[in-house]
RONU-386499 format. One line per field, with one value per residue: x, y, z of N, C-alpha, C in turn. Coordinates in Angstrom, 3 decimals, decimal comma. Example, Ala and Ser with C-alpha at 12.3 -4.5 7.8 and 13.67 -1.06 7.14 Angstrom:
residues 2
nX	13,190	12,850
nY	-5,690	-2,250
nZ	7,800	7,080
caX	12,300	13,670
caY	-4,500	-1,060
caZ	7,800	7,140
cX	13,200	12,900
cY	-3,300	0,030
cZ	7,800	7,870
***
This chain:
residues 179
nX	16,421	15,277	16,458	17,712	15,473	15,060	17,125	17,591	15,063	15,964	18,543	16,649	15,247	17,408	18,558	16,975	15,920	18,392	17,274	14,881	15,266	16,211	13,850	12,578	13,331	15,439	16,424	18,399	18,424	18,126	17,356	16,623	14,714	12,239	10,884	7,295	6,012	2,839	0,040	-2,998	-4,583	-6,349	-6,638	-4,123	-1,504	0,805	4,449	6,390	9,467	11,895	14,777	15,132	15,362	15,378	16,503	16,207	14,570	13,412	11,661	10,735	8,831	6,588	6,339	4,334	4,162	5,720	6,830	8,108	10,584	11,160	13,905	12,870	13,415	12,380	13,515	14,497	12,725	11,329	9,283	7,111	5,244	2,321	4,778	6,959	9,099	9,085	10,290	10,171	10,987	10,715	10,285	10,610	9,535	8,636	6,336	5,294	3,135	4,268	1,773	2,488	3,056	4,358	5,973	7,670	10,998	10,450	8,654	4,895	4,416	2,226	1,661	0,884	0,677	2,148	2,740	4,685	5,862	7,488	7,297	9,152	8,598	9,680	10,198	12,760	12,338	10,314	10,775	9,699	9,300	8,495	7,244	5,905	4,361	3,572	1,983	0,431	-1,113	0,435	0,607	1,856	3,030	4,724	7,464	9,342	12,737	14,502	17,439	19,438	19,822	19,895	18,043	16,451	14,922	11,719	9,536	6,449	4,820	2,640	2,016	-0,174	-0,288	-1,355	-2,959	-1,256	-2,137	-0,401	1,809	4,587	6,354	8,299	10,680	14,203	15,583	17,228	17,663	18,344	19,714	18,923	19,721
nY	52,249	50,706	50,011	47,887	46,614	46,187	45,139	42,944	41,176	41,387	38,902	36,886	35,793	35,131	33,366	31,384	31,101	28,983	26,959	26,002	26,339	23,577	21,964	20,259	16,851	13,990	11,780	10,789	8,339	7,555	6,424	4,923	4,250	2,950	0,450	-1,977	-4,728	-6,009	-8,467	-9,424	-12,992	-15,151	-14,932	-14,816	-12,451	-10,460	-8,294	-6,748	-5,081	-3,484	-2,404	-0,096	0,082	1,619	2,001	4,340	6,012	8,683	10,530	14,134	15,407	17,262	20,706	19,842	16,705	13,669	10,494	7,672	5,260	2,351	-0,004	-1,910	-2,553	-3,729	-5,438	-7,335	-8,764	-9,680	-11,821	-13,017	-15,935	-17,373	-17,817	-19,002	-17,704	-16,543	-15,361	-12,382	-10,865	-8,869	-6,818	-5,212	-4,149	-0,858	0,573	4,673	7,073	10,552	13,611	17,028	19,065	22,567	24,881	26,789	26,408	23,745	21,253	20,257	15,881	13,919	9,867	7,698	3,816	0,850	-2,146	-5,022	-7,469	-9,366	-11,588	-13,683	-16,107	-17,541	-20,117	-21,285	-23,082	-23,974	-25,815	-24,463	-22,756	-20,504	-18,972	-15,554	-14,115	-11,129	-8,562	-5,785	-2,448	0,137	3,674	6,723	9,511	12,976	15,122	17,934	18,572	20,850	22,292	23,750	20,948	19,279	17,129	16,368	14,762	13,199	10,849	8,688	5,622	3,053	-0,005	-2,217	-4,871	-8,413	-10,481	-9,784	-7,859	-4,622	-3,388	-1,078	2,041	4,653	7,286	8,104	10,032	11,142	13,125	13,940	15,831	14,960	15,900
nZ	3,154	1,831	-0,338	1,279	1,110	-1,659	-3,089	-1,084	-1,714	-4,536	-4,680	-2,959	-5,723	-7,302	-6,229	-5,925	-8,857	-10,053	-8,936	-9,568	-12,279	-12,598	-12,652	-14,348	-15,992	-16,665	-13,872	-10,721	-7,900	-4,834	-1,620	1,921	4,457	6,630	6,978	7,209	7,853	8,803	9,523	10,900	10,929	11,567	13,482	14,329	14,847	13,870	13,093	12,249	11,737	9,771	8,087	5,491	1,641	-1,110	-4,676	-7,502	-10,895	-12,597	-15,121	-15,047	-16,529	-16,790	-14,868	-13,434	-12,936	-12,558	-14,142	-12,192	-11,755	-9,465	-7,556	-5,092	-2,045	1,345	2,624	5,758	7,619	11,182	13,337	15,788	16,058	17,204	19,202	18,104	15,688	13,110	8,877	7,252	4,268	1,726	-1,692	-4,786	-7,514	-9,079	-10,632	-11,030	-11,320	-10,054	-8,841	-8,993	-6,943	-7,020	-4,149	-4,983	-4,024	-2,960	-3,247	-2,704	-3,388	-4,531	-5,172	-7,158	-8,006	-9,857	-8,224	-8,618	-6,186	-4,625	-2,011	0,563	3,258	5,923	8,321	10,305	12,452	12,069	9,988	7,638	4,772	2,117	-1,019	-2,804	-4,952	-6,817	-8,624	-7,118	-6,338	-5,799	-3,349	-2,517	-0,276	-0,802	0,570	-1,591	-1,050	-3,519	-4,442	-6,846	-9,267	-7,609	-5,179	-2,081	0,008	1,837	2,252	2,597	1,983	0,135	-0,066	-1,718	-0,885	-1,633	0,858	3,181	5,922	5,995	4,407	4,818	3,424	5,327	4,498	3,890	0,975	-1,790	-4,696	-8,081	-10,856	-13,973	-16,920
caX	15,924	13,649	17,657	18,406	14,581	14,820	18,492	17,158	14,442	16,959	18,788	16,574	15,061	18,590	18,575	14,911	16,479	18,203	16,412	14,049	15,504	16,670	12,419	12,492	13,942	16,239	17,002	19,213	18,875	18,403	16,505	16,441	14,428	12,074	9,417	6,522	4,579	1,998	-0,903	-4,034	-5,519	-7,337	-6,327	-2,333	-0,428	2,530	4,791	7,821	9,780	13,360	15,411	14,389	16,249	15,272	17,094	15,362	14,259	12,732	12,194	9,368	7,965	6,055	6,315	3,486	4,007	6,242	6,823	9,651	10,146	11,792	13,468	12,293	14,465	11,846	14,595	14,039	12,010	10,789	7,911	6,739	3,189	1,759	5,490	6,417	9,943	9,028	10,970	10,421	11,375	10,167	11,207	10,039	10,293	7,426	5,633	4,163	2,509	4,127	1,609	3,826	2,342	5,851	6,404	8,819	12,132	9,803	8,010	4,799	3,307	1,456	1,813	-0,486	1,388	2,422	4,287	5,274	6,451	7,771	7,973	9,753	8,348	9,768	10,436	13,282	12,247	9,382	10,812	8,362	9,147	7,161	7,277	4,600	4,929	3,224	1,496	-0,625	-1,076	0,754	0,145	1,861	2,894	6,148	8,313	11,283	13,474	15,063	18,520	19,848	19,721	19,943	16,499	16,328	13,401	10,867	8,714	6,348	4,951	2,650	1,544	-0,854	0,225	-2,729	-3,318	-1,403	-2,690	0,057	2,789	4,728	8,003	9,047	12,073	14,264	16,019	18,018	17,746	19,955	18,457	20,539	19,208
caY	50,677	50,555	49,575	46,876	45,094	45,278	44,057	41,150	40,520	40,029	38,656	35,781	35,887	34,403	31,504	30,753	29,944	27,523	25,768	26,689	25,773	22,317	21,748	19,223	16,207	12,771	12,153	8,959	8,288	6,710	6,414	4,381	4,267	2,091	-0,700	-2,360	-5,529	-6,601	-9,237	-9,911	-13,408	-15,867	-14,564	-15,378	-11,150	-11,222	-7,262	-6,814	-4,012	-3,703	-0,968	-1,152	1,448	2,377	3,113	5,185	6,697	8,769	11,691	14,958	15,994	18,954	20,816	19,552	15,048	12,624	9,330	7,080	3,863	1,848	-0,695	-1,826	-3,906	-4,015	-5,474	-8,561	-8,130	-11,207	-11,860	-13,831	-15,921	-18,346	-18,378	-19,364	-17,121	-15,979	-14,421	-11,812	-10,712	-8,011	-6,819	-5,164	-2,604	-0,025	2,219	5,188	8,729	11,610	14,708	17,128	21,203	22,898	25,580	27,637	25,024	22,810	19,793	18,334	15,611	12,247	9,078	6,251	3,340	-0,435	-2,869	-5,612	-7,601	-10,569	-12,182	-14,963	-16,291	-18,463	-20,448	-22,440	-24,032	-25,181	-26,235	-24,019	-22,079	-20,312	-17,981	-15,360	-12,516	-10,891	-7,298	-4,880	-1,240	1,545	5,060	7,403	11,445	12,953	16,144	17,866	19,871	21,016	22,940	23,049	19,513	18,258	17,132	15,991	14,164	12,817	10,827	7,712	4,419	1,904	-1,074	-2,904	-6,653	-9,242	-11,704	-8,738	-6,424	-3,831	-2,721	0,309	2,224	5,477	7,116	9,616	10,553	12,269	12,977	14,072	15,340	15,086	16,989
caZ	4,290	0,519	-0,572	1,140	0,723	-2,684	-2,602	-0,885	-3,094	-5,963	-4,251	-3,011	-6,423	-7,634	-5,613	-6,443	-9,707	-10,492	-7,694	-10,509	-13,361	-12,363	-12,261	-14,965	-16,750	-16,006	-12,733	-10,055	-6,559	-3,995	-0,022	2,983	5,806	8,057	7,275	8,521	7,246	9,458	8,686	11,483	10,310	12,622	15,665	14,124	14,729	12,840	13,065	11,983	11,329	8,901	7,010	3,883	0,528	-2,644	-6,502	-7,863	-11,501	-12,932	-15,833	-14,451	-17,550	-16,438	-13,811	-12,034	-13,154	-12,985	-14,317	-11,818	-11,381	-8,340	-6,935	-3,068	-0,696	2,224	3,747	6,035	9,769	12,075	14,791	16,130	15,250	18,062	20,293	16,948	14,806	10,905	8,917	5,569	3,193	0,741	-2,292	-5,813	-8,950	-9,025	-11,515	-10,389	-11,116	-9,396	-9,438	-8,160	-6,386	-6,351	-4,091	-4,970	-3,842	-2,236	-3,742	-2,292	-4,119	-4,624	-6,015	-7,609	-9,248	-9,513	-8,213	-8,676	-5,676	-4,522	-0,448	0,317	3,816	6,362	10,051	10,570	14,183	11,870	9,066	6,339	3,900	1,262	-1,924	-3,301	-5,630	-7,852	-8,633	-6,996	-6,214	-4,506	-3,554	-1,210	-0,389	0,141	0,233	-1,889	-1,401	-4,296	-4,432	-8,162	-9,600	-5,532	-4,408	-0,533	0,035	2,681	1,919	2,714	0,475	1,202	-1,487	-0,951	-1,426	-1,072	1,808	4,012	5,698	6,436	3,804	4,338	3,892	5,586	4,111	3,160	0,118	-2,178	-5,827	-9,086	-12,204	-14,951	-17,978
cX	15,688	15,151	18,258	16,676	14,920	15,800	18,054	15,808	14,668	16,918	17,917	15,671	15,956	18,652	17,390	15,604	17,150	17,877	15,361	14,012	16,019	14,740	12,934	13,227	14,857	16,958	16,978	18,666	18,744	17,833	16,451	15,621	14,183	11,137	8,933	6,250	3,952	1,073	-1,741	-4,856	-5,918	-6,390	-4,210	-1,748	0,949	2,819	5,733	7,817	11,502	13,813	16,120	15,058	15,744	16,412	15,897	15,911	13,432	13,109	10,074	9,226	7,261	6,314	5,419	3,485	5,073	6,737	7,868	9,320	10,922	12,046	13,916	12,925	13,249	12,327	14,192	13,807	11,796	10,502	7,906	4,597	3,736	3,085	6,479	7,885	9,092	9,529	10,181	11,230	10,605	10,405	10,677	10,127	8,820	7,430	4,842	4,635	3,382	3,584	2,314	2,501	4,192	5,271	7,330	10,008	11,321	8,930	6,653	4,095	2,472	1,941	0,956	0,841	0,776	3,209	4,713	6,557	7,085	8,517	8,581	9,188	9,075	10,401	11,710	12,988	11,126	9,309	9,607	9,713	8,404	7,539	6,018	5,284	3,561	2,394	-0,117	0,162	0,082	0,434	0,949	2,724	4,100	6,637	9,235	10,899	14,567	16,469	19,662	19,555	19,424	18,400	16,989	14,669	12,886	9,812	7,435	5,435	3,897	2,055	1,432	-0,718	-1,088	-1,858	-2,151	-1,673	-2,324	1,136	3,431	6,077	8,036	10,597	12,687	15,472	16,721	18,373	18,640	19,686	19,471	20,764	17,510
cY	49,956	49,899	47,772	46,227	45,207	44,322	42,139	40,465	39,809	38,902	37,103	34,921	34,375	33,610	30,876	29,976	28,849	26,527	25,476	25,590	24,086	20,917	19,642	18,279	14,714	12,588	10,471	9,235	7,417	6,678	5,187	5,164	2,620	1,141	-1,529	-3,762	-6,630	-7,017	-9,845	-11,148	-13,778	-16,266	-15,187	-13,557	-11,322	-9,259	-7,491	-5,751	-4,341	-2,105	-2,063	0,031	0,643	2,164	4,092	6,260	7,268	9,895	12,501	15,563	17,475	19,627	19,973	17,360	14,597	11,946	9,004	5,281	3,581	0,318	-0,511	-2,441	-3,372	-4,550	-7,485	-8,052	-10,280	-10,555	-12,912	-14,717	-17,300	-19,204	-19,271	-18,310	-17,102	-14,986	-13,540	-10,929	-10,038	-7,132	-6,521	-4,153	-2,105	0,978	2,892	6,364	9,447	12,768	15,687	19,148	21,889	23,810	26,492	26,345	23,803	22,133	19,102	17,275	14,121	11,031	7,979	5,083	1,907	-1,237	-4,153	-6,533	-9,624	-11,483	-13,254	-15,441	-17,649	-19,168	-21,047	-23,429	-24,847	-25,458	-25,645	-22,759	-21,933	-18,804	-16,892	-14,204	-12,039	-8,576	-6,397	-3,826	-0,296	2,483	5,450	8,856	10,990	14,730	16,459	18,991	20,379	21,677	23,063	21,682	18,572	17,972	16,366	15,651	13,277	11,676	8,840	6,685	3,196	1,250	-2,002	-4,414	-7,820	-9,859	-10,741	-7,621	-4,843	-3,400	-1,813	0,539	3,704	6,165	8,837	9,511	11,445	11,743	13,299	14,637	15,609	16,540	16,591
cZ	2,889	-0,551	-0,657	1,501	-0,653	-3,495	-2,403	-0,845	-3,909	-5,268	-3,514	-4,581	-7,811	-7,849	-5,698	-7,831	-10,795	-9,583	-9,046	-11,899	-13,960	-11,746	-13,155	-15,848	-15,991	-14,154	-12,060	-8,911	-5,782	-1,952	0,380	3,900	5,934	6,729	7,261	7,333	8,468	9,153	10,277	11,109	11,417	13,418	15,720	14,037	14,648	12,773	12,635	11,451	10,581	7,826	5,843	3,066	-0,648	-3,192	-7,422	-9,457	-12,231	-13,965	-15,373	-15,813	-17,682	-15,067	-12,544	-12,433	-13,421	-13,613	-13,105	-11,214	-9,919	-7,704	-5,591	-2,604	0,602	3,308	4,612	8,049	10,007	13,257	14,595	15,395	16,780	18,229	18,719	15,814	13,680	10,686	7,722	5,402	2,010	-0,103	-4,561	-7,000	-8,828	-9,936	-11,447	-10,999	-10,388	-9,812	-7,684	-8,096	-6,520	-5,242	-3,475	-4,603	-3,525	-3,069	-3,108	-3,525	-3,538	-5,092	-5,955	-9,015	-9,011	-8,696	-7,827	-7,570	-5,523	-2,503	-0,306	2,603	4,742	8,396	9,920	11,709	13,116	10,562	7,308	5,857	2,585	0,726	-2,557	-3,883	-6,155	-8,007	-8,559	-6,810	-4,799	-4,374	-2,509	-1,477	-0,196	-0,083	-0,299	-1,396	-1,883	-3,750	-5,991	-8,768	-8,659	-5,136	-2,994	-0,462	0,960	2,285	2,174	1,883	0,918	-0,066	-0,669	-1,784	-0,966	-0,425	3,181	4,279	5,615	5,729	3,763	4,220	3,967	4,888	3,450	1,947	-0,966	-3,394	-6,990	-10,584	-13,090	-16,295	-18,880
***
C-alpha cells in the first residue's frame, strides 16, 4: 500500500512538471463567446447580445504577471428603441496586465488595462448611421488550465466604453506558449 501511494504521488508530480514548465513565455491564442451591449438613457432601453471572438497575444513575464494584447470583435447585435430596430457593432484592441494566482496546473487571474474601441450604430428604417471611438478601461477575471504549452481558459471581461452602461464578454479560449 505504501509503495502504491508513493508511486502515485511520484506520477502526479511528474505530470505536473510539464504544466509548470510551460508557465512563462510568449503565447498566442483565440477565444469565442457571447457579448452584451446595454444602455438605458432617457427612457430609451437597448439590450443586444452577439457572438464575439478575440485574438490573443501575450507574454507571461513571471509566474504571477503577464502582459496581454487582444483584438476583440464584440459582434453585431440588434435591439429595439422605441419600436425601431437599431444595430450595434463594436470592436477594439486591448492592452492589459494579468495578475495570476497559480494553483498547480490551474491559474486564477484578474486583468486590468485599456481598450481602444470603435463603435458603429445604425437604424436602416430611420436612416441613422453613427460611429464613435475612444480609449477606456477594461477589466475582468478568468481561470485557465495548463497542460504542457496548451492552456484552456474561461473568462469574463467588462469594457467601460463611455456613454454605454454595459459592454461585456464571456468567452472560452485556448492559448499556446512558445518559449
